[in-house]
N, C-alpha and C positions, 0 to 999 in steps of 0.2 A: 142284027139289031138287038134280039133277045141275048145273045151272048154278051154285047157291049153293057146292057141293062144290068146283068148279074154280074159282070166284071167291075163295073161302077159301085154297084151295091156292096159287094165283097170289099172292095178297096175303102168305101165310106164306113164301113163297119169296122175295119180294121183300125183306121185312122181315130174313128171314135175310142175304140177300145183301148188302144194306146194312150190317147189322151187321159182316159179315167186310171190306168194305172201309173201315170206320170204325175198324178197329183200328190202331194204330200201328206199322208195320213199319220204322220207322228204327232204324240202328244207333246205340246208344248212344255219345256223343261219344270215350270211351277207345277202344272198339273200333275207332271209324272212325279214330282217330289213328293207332293202332297198324298197320292196315291198309295206310293210306296210305303210311306210313314205310316197311313192307317192299316195297311195290309199288315205291316211290322207289330203294330199295337195289337192286331187281331190277335197274331200268332200267338204273342207273349201271353194273351189270356188264355187261349186253347192249352197252351203249354202248362200253364199253372194249374188249370182244371184237370188236365191229363195227369201231373203228379201230385195231385191233391194238397198242393199249396195254397191253392183257392178253395173256399168253401162254395156252394150253390148261390147262397144269397150273395157273398161278393163278388161272385161272376157275374151274376144278374145286375149287380148294381154298375159294374165297369161296362158292361155290354150295353147297358142304356147310355153312358156316358159316350160311348164309341157311335152307339146310333145317333146320338145328337149331334156329334161332330160329323157324320155323313150327311146328315139333312144340311150341314152348313157348308160341305164341299160342294154339295147336288147345287145348294142356291148360287155359291160363287160361281160354278160352271156353268150356271143357265145361260151367261150371255156369250159365252164362247171362251172365254179364257178367265184366268184368276189374276186379279190386280194384285200389288203388291201389299196393298192394305189388307185384303181378304187373306192372303197368303200369311201375312203376320198374326191376323186374329185366328186362322185355323191353327198356325204353331203353336201360338199361346195355349190354346185348348188342349192339343196334342201333348204340349209342355206337362200341363197339369196332368192329364190323362196318365202320362207315363210314370209321373211321380205315385200317384195313386195305385197304379198296377205294382210297383215296386213296393210301396208300401204294404199293399194286401197281400202279396207274395211272399214277404219277410216278416208278417207279424206271428204271434204265438198260435193263432187259430189254424187249423186244418181239418181235412177232411178224414176221419177216423180210419185206420185200415184195418180191413176185414182179415 
């Protein structure tokens, strides 16, 4: 009797565990695209700071813009998925930020070399 209970408990645990593993945990396509693009923008800013192409003030302004975009992404993901309209809005913001990053990295201002 005791052995049957243990066997049933073990079988139930295995079935429940396999059901949890079978759940789809992949990020939907829109969310993944938005997150990848935001990460690339952050990388471009960090690279500009590392090479001296961006002054601290320029970098701070670009980071502030990226923080605003991250808030918009979090708000869009709050209901579980990003709609096409939300993605279009975020992409428009990312496009503006991308142009600003390019402009700031290629302007004549730079961090003086020591």
